[in-house]
PALUM-845358 format. One record per residue (C-alpha): residue in three letters; x, y, z. Coordinates in nm, 4 decimals, always signed. Layout:
# PALUM-845358
<atom resn="ALA" xx="X" yy="Y" zz="Z"/>
...
# end
This chain:
# PALUM-845358
<atom resn="MET" xx="+4.5163" yy="+7.7603" zz="-0.0464"/>
<atom resn="LYS" xx="+4.4793" yy="+8.1255" zz="+0.0363"/>
<atom resn="ARG" xx="+4.8350" yy="+8.1848" zz="-0.1310"/>
<atom resn="VAL" xx="+4.7289" yy="+8.0566" zz="-0.4577"/>
<atom resn="LEU" xx="+4.4320" yy="+8.2704" zz="-0.4591"/>
<atom resn="ALA" xx="+4.6517" yy="+8.5700" zz="-0.3918"/>
<atom resn="VAL" xx="+4.8782" yy="+8.5061" zz="-0.6787"/>
<atom resn="ILE" xx="+4.5708" yy="+8.4330" zz="-0.9238"/>
<atom resn="SER" xx="+4.4285" yy="+8.7557" zz="-0.7963"/>
<atom resn="LEU" xx="+4.7340" yy="+8.9769" zz="-0.8679"/>
<atom resn="LEU" xx="+4.8017" yy="+8.8008" zz="-1.1968"/>
<atom resn="GLN" xx="+4.4411" yy="+8.8598" zz="-1.3178"/>
<atom resn="TYR" xx="+4.4868" yy="+9.2526" zz="-1.2291"/>
<atom resn="VAL" xx="+4.8418" yy="+9.2697" zz="-1.3972"/>
<atom resn="LEU" xx="+4.6527" yy="+9.1375" zz="-1.7043"/>
<atom resn="VAL" xx="+4.3691" yy="+9.3568" zz="-1.7205"/>
<atom resn="VAL" xx="+4.4820" yy="+9.6988" zz="-1.6642"/>
<atom resn="ASN" xx="+4.5108" yy="+9.8881" zz="-1.9450"/>
<atom resn="VAL" xx="+4.8716" yy="+10.0835" zz="-2.0038"/>
<atom resn="TYR" xx="+4.9712" yy="+10.4022" zz="-2.1809"/>
<atom resn="ALA" xx="+5.3043" yy="+10.4133" zz="-2.1276"/>
<atom resn="HIS" xx="+5.5759" yy="+10.5965" zz="-2.3769"/>
<atom resn="HIS" xx="+5.9435" yy="+10.5170" zz="-2.2554"/>
<atom resn="GLY" xx="+6.1324" yy="+10.3680" zz="-2.5798"/>
<atom resn="LYS" xx="+6.1732" yy="+10.0115" zz="-2.4057"/>
<atom resn="ASN" xx="+5.9393" yy="+9.8466" zz="-2.5520"/>
<atom resn="PHE" xx="+6.0973" yy="+9.5093" zz="-2.6444"/>
<atom resn="LEU" xx="+6.4244" yy="+9.3108" zz="-2.5502"/>
<atom resn="VAL" xx="+6.6445" yy="+9.3920" zz="-2.8014"/>
<atom resn="THR" xx="+6.5070" yy="+9.6253" zz="-3.0783"/>
<atom resn="GLY" xx="+6.4844" yy="+10.0184" zz="-2.9808"/>
<atom resn="SER" xx="+6.1664" yy="+10.1509" zz="-3.0094"/>
<atom resn="PHE" xx="+6.1019" yy="+10.5532" zz="-3.1480"/>
<atom resn="GLU" xx="+5.8803" yy="+10.6844" zz="-2.8205"/>
<atom resn="THR" xx="+6.0832" yy="+10.9005" zz="-2.5762"/>
<atom resn="PRO" xx="+5.9245" yy="+10.9316" zz="-2.2132"/>
<atom resn="ARG" xx="+5.7131" yy="+11.2029" zz="-2.1163"/>
<atom resn="ALA" xx="+5.8923" yy="+11.5179" zz="-2.0330"/>
<atom resn="GLY" xx="+6.0100" yy="+11.5140" zz="-1.6357"/>
<atom resn="SER" xx="+5.9557" yy="+11.1466" zz="-1.6316"/>
<atom resn="TRP" xx="+6.1859" yy="+10.8754" zz="-1.4277"/>
<atom resn="HIS" xx="+6.2477" yy="+10.5358" zz="-1.4971"/>
<atom resn="ALA" xx="+6.4357" yy="+10.2207" zz="-1.3162"/>
<atom resn="LEU" xx="+6.5731" yy="+10.0205" zz="-1.6093"/>
<atom resn="PHE" xx="+6.7095" yy="+9.6487" zz="-1.5249"/>
<atom resn="ALA" xx="+6.7881" yy="+9.4068" zz="-1.8195"/>
<atom resn="ALA" xx="+6.9445" yy="+9.0393" zz="-1.7172"/>
<atom resn="ASP" xx="+7.0927" yy="+8.7927" zz="-1.9946"/>
<atom resn="PHE" xx="+7.1621" yy="+8.4396" zz="-1.9030"/>
<atom resn="ARG" xx="+7.3556" yy="+8.2061" zz="-2.1218"/>
<atom resn="ASN" xx="+7.4722" yy="+7.8085" zz="-2.0908"/>
<atom resn="ARG" xx="+7.7725" yy="+7.8026" zz="-2.3763"/>
<atom resn="PHE" xx="+7.9651" yy="+7.4657" zz="-2.3739"/>
<atom resn="GLY" xx="+7.8878" yy="+7.3571" zz="-2.0235"/>
<atom resn="THR" xx="+7.9617" yy="+7.7769" zz="-1.9145"/>
<atom resn="GLN" xx="+7.7354" yy="+7.9039" zz="-1.7035"/>
<atom resn="ALA" xx="+7.7330" yy="+8.3078" zz="-1.7643"/>
<atom resn="TYR" xx="+7.5410" yy="+8.6299" zz="-1.7331"/>
<atom resn="GLU" xx="+7.5452" yy="+8.9850" zz="-1.7881"/>
<atom resn="ILE" xx="+7.2993" yy="+9.2566" zz="-1.5850"/>
<atom resn="GLU" xx="+7.2362" yy="+9.6331" zz="-1.6739"/>
<atom resn="PRO" xx="+7.0860" yy="+9.8245" zz="-1.4401"/>
<atom resn="GLY" xx="+7.0308" yy="+10.2033" zz="-1.5403"/>
<atom resn="VAL" xx="+6.8017" yy="+10.5236" zz="-1.4700"/>
<atom resn="LEU" xx="+6.6154" yy="+10.7349" zz="-1.7991"/>
<atom resn="TYR" xx="+6.5253" yy="+11.0390" zz="-1.7465"/>
<atom resn="GLY" xx="+6.2745" yy="+11.2151" zz="-1.9920"/>
<atom resn="ILE" xx="+6.4307" yy="+11.5933" zz="-2.0630"/>
<atom resn="ASN" xx="+6.1475" yy="+11.6750" zz="-2.2825"/>
<atom resn="ASN" xx="+5.9035" yy="+11.5025" zz="-2.5010"/>
<atom resn="ARG" xx="+6.1910" yy="+11.4740" zz="-2.7369"/>
<atom resn="LEU" xx="+6.5013" yy="+11.4302" zz="-2.5715"/>
<atom resn="ASP" xx="+6.5842" yy="+11.1461" zz="-2.3141"/>
<atom resn="VAL" xx="+6.9179" yy="+11.1047" zz="-2.1654"/>
<atom resn="GLU" xx="+7.0243" yy="+10.7271" zz="-1.9490"/>
<atom resn="LEU" xx="+7.2579" yy="+10.6059" zz="-1.7341"/>
<atom resn="HIS" xx="+7.3480" yy="+10.2864" zz="-1.7109"/>
<atom resn="ALA" xx="+7.6635" yy="+10.0230" zz="-1.6046"/>
<atom resn="HIS" xx="+7.7356" yy="+9.6607" zz="-1.7521"/>
<atom resn="GLY" xx="+7.8349" yy="+9.4250" zz="-1.4863"/>
<atom resn="VAL" xx="+7.9011" yy="+9.0295" zz="-1.6141"/>
<atom resn="SER" xx="+7.9682" yy="+8.6961" zz="-1.4459"/>
<atom resn="ASP" xx="+8.1739" yy="+8.4399" zz="-1.5928"/>
<atom resn="ASP" xx="+8.2227" yy="+8.0809" zz="-1.4110"/>
<atom resn="GLY" xx="+8.1053" yy="+8.2656" zz="-1.0808"/>
<atom resn="ALA" xx="+8.3375" yy="+8.5567" zz="-1.0978"/>
<atom resn="PHE" xx="+8.1443" yy="+8.8574" zz="-1.1043"/>
<atom resn="HIS" xx="+8.2858" yy="+9.2036" zz="-1.2600"/>
<atom resn="ALA" xx="+8.1954" yy="+9.5658" zz="-1.3963"/>
<atom resn="GLU" xx="+8.2547" yy="+9.5581" zz="-1.7363"/>
<atom resn="ALA" xx="+8.1516" yy="+9.9180" zz="-1.8300"/>
<atom resn="ILE" xx="+7.9919" yy="+10.2685" zz="-1.7167"/>
<atom resn="ALA" xx="+7.7362" yy="+10.4316" zz="-2.0280"/>
<atom resn="VAL" xx="+7.5394" yy="+10.7518" zz="-2.1228"/>
<atom resn="GLU" xx="+7.2964" yy="+10.7451" zz="-2.3684"/>
<atom resn="SER" xx="+7.0510" yy="+10.9791" zz="-2.5032"/>
<atom resn="ARG" xx="+6.7769" yy="+10.9574" zz="-2.7913"/>
<atom resn="PHE" xx="+6.6361" yy="+11.2552" zz="-3.0115"/>
<atom resn="SER" xx="+6.3523" yy="+11.2367" zz="-3.1784"/>
<atom resn="LEU" xx="+6.3661" yy="+11.3504" zz="-3.5271"/>
<atom resn="PHE" xx="+6.0270" yy="+11.2936" zz="-3.6707"/>
<atom resn="GLY" xx="+5.6938" yy="+11.1999" zz="-3.5529"/>
<atom resn="GLN" xx="+5.4794" yy="+11.1613" zz="-3.2196"/>
<atom resn="SER" xx="+5.7390" yy="+11.0565" zz="-2.9996"/>
<atom resn="SER" xx="+5.5985" yy="+11.0559" zz="-2.6657"/>
<atom resn="GLY" xx="+5.1936" yy="+11.1322" zz="-2.7628"/>
<atom resn="SER" xx="+4.9769" yy="+11.3101" zz="-2.4882"/>
<atom resn="ASP" xx="+4.6352" yy="+11.2395" zz="-2.6546"/>
<atom resn="ARG" xx="+4.5572" yy="+10.8554" zz="-2.6155"/>
<atom resn="GLU" xx="+4.2272" yy="+10.8684" zz="-2.8179"/>
<atom resn="ILE" xx="+4.3868" yy="+10.9825" zz="-3.1264"/>
<atom resn="GLU" xx="+4.6642" yy="+10.8054" zz="-3.1407"/>
<atom resn="GLU" xx="+4.4530" yy="+10.4734" zz="-3.0558"/>
<atom resn="GLU" xx="+4.2604" yy="+10.5870" zz="-3.3656"/>
<atom resn="HIS" xx="+4.4901" yy="+10.6859" zz="-3.6262"/>
<atom resn="GLY" xx="+4.8672" yy="+10.5082" zz="-3.5074"/>
<atom resn="ARG" xx="+5.1770" yy="+10.7015" zz="-3.4589"/>
<atom resn="VAL" xx="+5.4944" yy="+10.6659" zz="-3.6827"/>
<atom resn="GLY" xx="+5.8727" yy="+10.8135" zz="-3.5305"/>
<atom resn="VAL" xx="+6.2510" yy="+10.8323" zz="-3.6272"/>
<atom resn="THR" xx="+6.4547" yy="+10.8538" zz="-3.3341"/>
<atom resn="LEU" xx="+6.8411" yy="+10.8938" zz="-3.3392"/>
<atom resn="LEU" xx="+6.9997" yy="+10.7168" zz="-3.0203"/>
<atom resn="LEU" xx="+7.3967" yy="+10.8025" zz="-2.9345"/>
<atom resn="GLU" xx="+7.5507" yy="+10.5979" zz="-2.6793"/>
<atom resn="PHE" xx="+7.9443" yy="+10.6231" zz="-2.5013"/>
<atom resn="GLU" xx="+8.0411" yy="+10.3319" zz="-2.2807"/>
<atom resn="LYS" xx="+8.3507" yy="+10.3853" zz="-2.0549"/>
<atom resn="GLY" xx="+8.5213" yy="+10.0188" zz="-2.0509"/>
<atom resn="LEU" xx="+8.6655" yy="+9.9046" zz="-1.7076"/>
<atom resn="ASN" xx="+8.8666" yy="+9.6438" zz="-1.6101"/>
<atom resn="ASP" xx="+9.0676" yy="+9.6532" zz="-1.9556"/>
<atom resn="GLN" xx="+8.7683" yy="+9.6731" zz="-2.1499"/>
<atom resn="PRO" xx="+8.7956" yy="+9.9762" zz="-2.4092"/>
<atom resn="ASP" xx="+8.5668" yy="+10.2529" zz="-2.4216"/>
<atom resn="ALA" xx="+8.2968" yy="+10.2314" zz="-2.7381"/>
<atom resn="TYR" xx="+8.0530" yy="+10.4296" zz="-2.9265"/>
<atom resn="GLU" xx="+7.7195" yy="+10.3103" zz="-3.0587"/>
<atom resn="VAL" xx="+7.4917" yy="+10.5206" zz="-3.2924"/>
<atom resn="ARG" xx="+7.1209" yy="+10.3636" zz="-3.3419"/>
<atom resn="MET" xx="+6.8611" yy="+10.4867" zz="-3.5883"/>
<atom resn="ILE" xx="+6.5465" yy="+10.3789" zz="-3.5067"/>
<atom resn="VAL" xx="+6.2281" yy="+10.3791" zz="-3.6821"/>
<atom resn="GLY" xx="+5.9061" yy="+10.2540" zz="-3.5840"/>
<atom resn="ALA" xx="+5.5097" yy="+10.2911" zz="-3.6049"/>
<atom resn="GLU" xx="+5.1679" yy="+10.1720" zz="-3.3803"/>
<atom resn="ARG" xx="+4.8653" yy="+10.1188" zz="-3.4699"/>
<atom resn="GLY" xx="+4.5847" yy="+9.9539" zz="-3.2732"/>
<atom resn="ASP" xx="+4.7334" yy="+9.6391" zz="-3.1241"/>
<atom resn="TYR" xx="+5.0550" yy="+9.5975" zz="-3.3127"/>
<atom resn="GLN" xx="+5.3818" yy="+9.7949" zz="-3.2355"/>
<atom resn="LEU" xx="+5.6912" yy="+9.7478" zz="-3.5199"/>
<atom resn="ALA" xx="+6.0522" yy="+9.8921" zz="-3.4844"/>
<atom resn="GLY" xx="+6.3692" yy="+9.8620" zz="-3.6960"/>
<atom resn="ASN" xx="+6.7285" yy="+9.9504" zz="-3.5760"/>
<atom resn="LEU" xx="+7.0199" yy="+10.0474" zz="-3.8155"/>
<atom resn="ILE" xx="+7.3327" yy="+10.0332" zz="-3.5691"/>
<atom resn="TRP" xx="+7.6940" yy="+10.1184" zz="-3.5994"/>
<atom resn="GLN" xx="+7.9190" yy="+10.0209" zz="-3.2979"/>
<atom resn="GLN" xx="+8.2760" yy="+10.0961" zz="-3.2399"/>
<atom resn="ALA" xx="+8.5021" yy="+9.9503" zz="-3.0062"/>
<atom resn="LEU" xx="+8.8071" yy="+10.1819" zz="-2.9177"/>
<atom resn="ASP" xx="+9.0531" yy="+9.8734" zz="-2.8896"/>
<atom resn="GLU" xx="+9.3636" yy="+9.8505" zz="-3.0660"/>
<atom resn="GLU" xx="+9.2270" yy="+9.7293" zz="-3.3931"/>
<atom resn="ARG" xx="+8.9766" yy="+9.9853" zz="-3.3756"/>
<atom resn="SER" xx="+8.6893" yy="+9.7105" zz="-3.4117"/>
<atom resn="HIS" xx="+8.3536" yy="+9.8414" zz="-3.5293"/>
<atom resn="GLU" xx="+8.0137" yy="+9.6473" zz="-3.6948"/>
<atom resn="ILE" xx="+7.7174" yy="+9.7226" zz="-3.8251"/>
<atom resn="ARG" xx="+7.4028" yy="+9.5616" zz="-3.7296"/>
<atom resn="TYR" xx="+7.0414" yy="+9.5635" zz="-3.7583"/>
<atom resn="ALA" xx="+6.7177" yy="+9.4838" zz="-3.5512"/>
<atom resn="LEU" xx="+6.3577" yy="+9.4259" zz="-3.6262"/>
<atom resn="GLY" xx="+6.0835" yy="+9.3806" zz="-3.4220"/>
<atom resn="ILE" xx="+5.6746" yy="+9.3342" zz="-3.3962"/>
<atom resn="ARG" xx="+5.4770" yy="+9.3496" zz="-3.0978"/>
<atom resn="ARG" xx="+5.0999" yy="+9.2711" zz="-3.0512"/>
<atom resn="THR" xx="+4.8627" yy="+9.3231" zz="-2.7567"/>
<atom resn="LEU" xx="+4.6485" yy="+9.0207" zz="-2.7023"/>
<atom resn="THR" xx="+4.4472" yy="+9.1264" zz="-2.3832"/>
<atom resn="GLY" xx="+4.4356" yy="+9.4363" zz="-2.1415"/>
<atom resn="SER" xx="+4.8203" yy="+9.4356" zz="-2.0849"/>
<atom resn="LEU" xx="+4.9579" yy="+9.1319" zz="-2.1840"/>
<atom resn="GLY" xx="+5.1655" yy="+9.1179" zz="-2.5198"/>
<atom resn="ILE" xx="+5.3589" yy="+8.8888" zz="-2.7630"/>
<atom resn="GLY" xx="+5.6164" yy="+8.9594" zz="-2.9890"/>
<atom resn="VAL" xx="+5.9248" yy="+8.8385" zz="-3.1933"/>
<atom resn="GLU" xx="+6.2719" yy="+9.0077" zz="-3.2775"/>
<atom resn="PHE" xx="+6.5322" yy="+8.9444" zz="-3.5069"/>
<atom resn="ASP" xx="+6.8742" yy="+9.0744" zz="-3.4942"/>
<atom resn="GLY" xx="+7.2534" yy="+9.0092" zz="-3.6318"/>
<atom resn="ALA" xx="+7.5391" yy="+9.1796" zz="-3.8390"/>
<atom resn="PHE" xx="+7.4963" yy="+9.2531" zz="-4.1903"/>
<atom resn="ASP" xx="+7.8234" yy="+9.0844" zz="-4.2466"/>
<atom resn="LYS" xx="+7.7644" yy="+8.7691" zz="-4.0462"/>
<atom resn="LEU" xx="+7.4151" yy="+8.7152" zz="-4.1566"/>
<atom resn="SER" xx="+7.4049" yy="+8.3148" zz="-4.1335"/>
<atom resn="ALA" xx="+7.4698" yy="+8.3980" zz="-3.6907"/>
<atom resn="ALA" xx="+7.1701" yy="+8.6222" zz="-3.6981"/>
<atom resn="ARG" xx="+6.9345" yy="+8.5309" zz="-3.3640"/>
<atom resn="PHE" xx="+6.5354" yy="+8.5527" zz="-3.3030"/>
<atom resn="THR" xx="+6.4042" yy="+8.6467" zz="-3.0210"/>
<atom resn="PRO" xx="+6.0435" yy="+8.5650" zz="-2.9423"/>
<atom resn="GLY" xx="+5.9237" yy="+8.7432" zz="-2.6118"/>
<atom resn="VAL" xx="+5.6342" yy="+8.7608" zz="-2.3582"/>
<atom resn="PHE" xx="+5.5088" yy="+9.1414" zz="-2.2520"/>
<atom resn="VAL" xx="+5.3576" yy="+9.1980" zz="-1.9255"/>
<atom resn="SER" xx="+5.2560" yy="+9.5671" zz="-1.8118"/>
<atom resn="ALA" xx="+5.0753" yy="+9.6628" zz="-1.4809"/>
<atom resn="GLY" xx="+4.9238" yy="+9.9496" zz="-1.3553"/>
<atom resn="GLY" xx="+5.0892" yy="+10.2323" zz="-1.6277"/>
<atom resn="GLN" xx="+5.4382" yy="+10.1684" zz="-1.4083"/>
<atom resn="LEU" xx="+5.5897" yy="+9.8423" zz="-1.4583"/>
<atom resn="ASP" xx="+5.6943" yy="+9.6565" zz="-1.7852"/>
<atom resn="LEU" xx="+5.8240" yy="+9.3425" zz="-1.7709"/>
<atom resn="LYS" xx="+5.9743" yy="+9.1489" zz="-2.0680"/>
<atom resn="LEU" xx="+6.0724" yy="+8.8024" zz="-2.1047"/>
<atom resn="GLY" xx="+6.2239" yy="+8.5982" zz="-2.3885"/>
<atom resn="ALA" xx="+6.4722" yy="+8.3888" zz="-2.5538"/>
<atom resn="SER" xx="+6.7605" yy="+8.4429" zz="-2.8111"/>
<atom resn="LEU" xx="+6.8178" yy="+8.1883" zz="-3.0348"/>
<atom resn="ARG" xx="+7.0603" yy="+8.1349" zz="-3.3561"/>
<atom resn="MET" xx="+6.8462" yy="+8.1017" zz="-3.6907"/>
<atom resn="ASN" xx="+7.1097" yy="+7.8277" zz="-3.7704"/>
<atom resn="SER" xx="+7.1063" yy="+7.6356" zz="-3.4632"/>
<atom resn="LEU" xx="+6.8257" yy="+7.6998" zz="-3.2261"/>
<atom resn="LEU" xx="+7.0550" yy="+7.4769" zz="-2.9485"/>
<atom resn="ASP" xx="+7.3797" yy="+7.6753" zz="-3.0195"/>
<atom resn="ASP" xx="+7.3970" yy="+7.9439" zz="-2.7552"/>
<atom resn="PRO" xx="+7.0467" yy="+8.0617" zz="-2.6411"/>
<atom resn="ILE" xx="+7.0199" yy="+8.3835" zz="-2.4352"/>
<atom resn="ILE" xx="+6.7440" yy="+8.3706" zz="-2.1556"/>
<atom resn="ARG" xx="+6.6474" yy="+8.7589" zz="-2.1695"/>
<atom resn="LEU" xx="+6.5018" yy="+8.9421" zz="-1.8835"/>
<atom resn="ALA" xx="+6.3874" yy="+9.3197" zz="-1.9022"/>
<atom resn="LEU" xx="+6.2150" yy="+9.5614" zz="-1.6518"/>
<atom resn="VAL" xx="+6.1466" yy="+9.8761" zz="-1.6852"/>
<atom resn="TYR" xx="+5.9655" yy="+10.0956" zz="-1.3370"/>
<atom resn="GLY" xx="+5.8143" yy="+10.4378" zz="-1.3960"/>
<atom resn="LEU" xx="+5.9279" yy="+10.6354" zz="-1.0038"/>
<atom resn="ASN" xx="+5.6860" yy="+10.8947" zz="-1.0962"/>
# end
């Protein structure tokens, strides 16, 4: 009984603490326009779990994010994949985001809560492929807005794999998130490729923040044309180190 009460107390603490973090990781699939505050460090972890045609697989992405200044950051992360129980490293990556317009990592909470924020950010990423995986580039233009309890974000994404065919893809991602109470929120995202509109996915999610230091995001990506075809369970954690 004491353990149950302790868990309830912890959940109450998690759900009532007001959080004001700016690190550009507000969604599961969609990038948000904020950059972290200058000099701040964040530990990152993301995981995707899927079961397709009876084959279970997961992908993990640990990383670290640093705010160089209020408009520029740098992130290092790795991709690891397990397919049928065999785990292997797939890539290591470096990415950077630069705020082109707007309040990227605002400093006045009261002003931003009253008037909202808008911003445009450019993301550049290079992945070094491992274990026969090709190198790849990604460019992402991120547009976002925040007003009251609502956050909106839209991404235009260009991806280029440096394989023999030099394959490339143009994608999109859209997200909306609403704070319900304290630091508990819900949201939904849509993403896909422009040349494969029928294969688009939508991702409902739940977002929880605690103490201004830890953000947890959990959701499920489902195909618009077939909800039970290749669902993906997504988990993401952002932990402020300072």
